[in-house]
N, C-alpha and C positions, 0 to 999 in steps of 0.2 A: 198526045203521048203520054206509056206508061210511066208512074208513079213506082221507083223501087225505093223499100224500107233493109234497110239490115240492122238485126236484130242476137241478142243475148237468148233476149228473157222476154220473153209475150206471154202470151196462151191462145191454145186451141184455137181451133175452127170451127166450121160444123161439122168438113168431113175428117177429121183431125176425129171429133169425137163419136160418130157414126163405124169407123175403120175400131176406133176401139169397145167403143159399147157392144159390136162383133163379136168384141175375145175375151172383153171383163167385165159382165152385165153387175153383177154384184161391185163394184168397184165404180158406178158414175154415179153415184151418189155420194156426192162431197160431203167426209163429217167438217163442220168446222172446226178450229183449234181454239184455247180460249184464247188468243188476242183477239179472234176474228167476233167471240162471242161480244169481246167486253166492251170488242169497238163498235158495234149495232149489227153487225152482220147478221139474214135472218135464219131462223133454220124453225124448216116444217113443225109439226106437233107430229104425223105420224110418222112420216120419214128421216126425223129428227137428224137432217139433212138439209143445206142449204144450197142457196142459185148460184152459180157464177157465170157472166160474159162469154160468150165467143169473140171471135174477132173477125167476125162472117155477120156482114149484114143481108136480112134481110130484103127479098127483093119483092119492089113492087113498094120499100115504100124508106122514106126519109127518115125516120128517126124508132127504127128500130132492131133490134140486133138479134139474134139466133143464144142461147141461153141454158145451160145447163142445169134441170128442174131440180128441185129436192126429192121427184120419186125415180131419180136415174132414166127421164125422159130430155131427147130434147126438145125445146119448145121456143118463146123469142120474149125480151120485155123491151119497153121501153129503153134508148140509151140514155136515161136521169136516173137509173135506178136509183136508187142512192141505198138499197139494204146488199146486197148483192157483197157475195164473197171472192177470195181470185186463188184463183189453182195457174200457180208460176209452169212456166212449161220448159224446158230448154233444153242444151242438146253439148254432150260430152266426150270425147275423143273417145271408142271402146279399144281398150286396151282385156284381154284378157287373164293375164296377168297382174294388175291391179288393187287392190286395196277394197276399192269399191264396189269391183267383180265378184273377187271370191267371195263377197262377205256377201252377196245379195241371197233373199229368203226369198223360195216361194211360199206366199202368204194362204191360205182357203178363209174367204167371210161370206156370209149368209147376211141375208137384207132383204129387207121389205120394197119393194121395187111397182110403178106400177107397169102390168102389162097390155098393151095395146090392141085394138082386137085385129089388127095387121102383122102385131109381131115386129111391128119394125121401129125404128128408133125415136123417129115423131111421135110427139102426143095427139093424138085422133078423139081422145074421149069416148075410146069404146071400147073400153078392154077394163080389168080393173087390179085390183093389186095383190098380188104373192109375192110369195117370200123363195128368190135366190141365191144358187153356192155357185161363186167362180173363183178359180187361184189363178194373182198374177205374181211375178214377180216383183219382188221390192227391191228396192235401194237407199239404205241409208247413210245418207249424211252426216261427215262429220261431229257435226254439231243433235244429229240426233233428228234431224228431218226427214219422214217417210218419203217414199220418190215413187211411183207407177215406173218402169221400165217397160216401155210398151211396144218393145223390138229388141226384142232377147233371140224372140228364132229367126230374125233376119242376120242381127249382129254375131251368132251363131255362126250362123252360112256363109260369112264370108259374104254376103248382103250388103248388109249395112256395116261404113266403117264410124258411125256416132251413133254413141251411144241419146235414145231420144224418153224425155225423162219428161213426169207431170209431178206437183206434187202431190199428194194423196192425199189429202188434205186440205180445204183455203184456212191459206194462211195468216190472211190480215181480211178483211175489213175493203173493198175496192174502191178506188175512185169512181165518180159517173165515168160512161162513155162518153157520156158529152154531157159535160156539167148546165147548159140549155138544154138540154136536146132537143137541139139542133142540125145532129148530125147526124148519122151513124157509119165513116168514116173508118175505117182505122189508122187511115195517115193520121188523123186529128186528135186520136187519140191520146195527147201527148201525156197528158198526169197520167192512164195507168201505165203510157211506155216507161216514166221515168218509174212507178212503182212499182215494177216489175224491175226492172233494171238493178234499184235499193234494194231490192230482195234479197236479189242476185249477188248482189259485194255484201249486204251488210250477213249472209247466213253462207252462203258458201266458203271453205279452208282455202286457203293461199294455193296449197295442192287441188282443190278441186278446180280454182278459179283457172290454170296454168290449164286445165284439160275446158273448155268451154269452148265450145267451137260459134260462132254467129252461123245466124244463117240469112235471105235474102226474101224475100215476098216480094210479090209485083200487085199493083189495080189490076192486070190486068183478066186475075182470077178471084178475083175480091179477096183477094191477100190471105185465099185457101193454103197450097201450097209452101211449105214451109222445106228451103234448100241450101244447105249447111253448106258452106263456104268453105272448101279447102283446099283449092290449089297453092291458095296466095298465104295462109295461116302458119306461124308459127310454134309449133305443139316441142316440149321438155321432152326429155329425154328419162328411162327409166331410172337413172343414176340419177340425173337432176333434181327427177322429180323429190329423192329418198333424200340427197342435199336439203332440199328446199325444206321438207317437213322434218330434219333434225335441228335444222335453225330453227325452224317456226316451237318447233319443242325449248330447246337451249332457250328462246328470248321470255318462250312463258313461263319460267323457271326463274326466270331471272340471272338467266349466268352468262347472260347477252344482251346489249342495250339494242333502243332500236337502228342508232350507226352500224354498231357490230352488223342486226338483223339484215340492213340495204346494203352492206359492202360485199356478204353471200352472194345475198340476189343477184347484184350487177354481175359478178363472175358464172352465173349460169348463162349457159351457155345452147337455144330455144333451137330447134332442127326443125326442119321441110317436113309436113307431112308425110310426103311418100319416103320419105329416109327411118322415121318413123316404123311406118311398118312394114319395111326390112326389117327390121331390126326388130320389133315382134314376130318374125317367121321366126325370129335365131332362137329364139326365146324356149 
């Protein structure tokens, strides 16, 4: 029987890495945040970037998982590794009128990477280092964290209903995938699950949290695909989002206390996604 996971925040899979590699080559090498450096995440001397776990197990191994390398290639590492950084993935409901979407900027980056001999994303030891330049859509969260918007084109064409985001940098040192190196099963990597969820809880604004869309993953494909759960999820209307933002601003300024803030939040009425979609069409 398949194991099904429902998560709001997670880490990339191998196939998601490969897809992003094809579009945003220079952004696959993830820089380390100051916090990640201070906590002991490794930074490569040559490429000035770090390692990060994916949630995908290496076939034929009981303790190896695929990783994003410092060189911008996909390699593998032991699940017990304690020096990897954390690249958080999450989804927000797409609304072309929202502040995050309006504030999206196209960013160009030139990065030293390892170019494989077969020009694939998987490290093959038969290439060499060279500089590449890519342009990616970057969304900046309210707290200043920058994220890559992986599916901007699909959202704007109406093909995708959620904004798929990865943090641009490695935001923290990651918990080991498996503390004892005794498995490479994403379902068992509970400390990593909790770290991702905790990061979202601590770094997204209330308005951004209201836009979060959970995903569903299955052991049948090794948790490779993350499918947004839209049918049964509720999201706030644009008016409610504005009210929430204004209330939070008043709270930060000390004009209302926490009780007053929560009274406003309790009055906000969420609506089904399908209704939100119709609302967006009318704007």
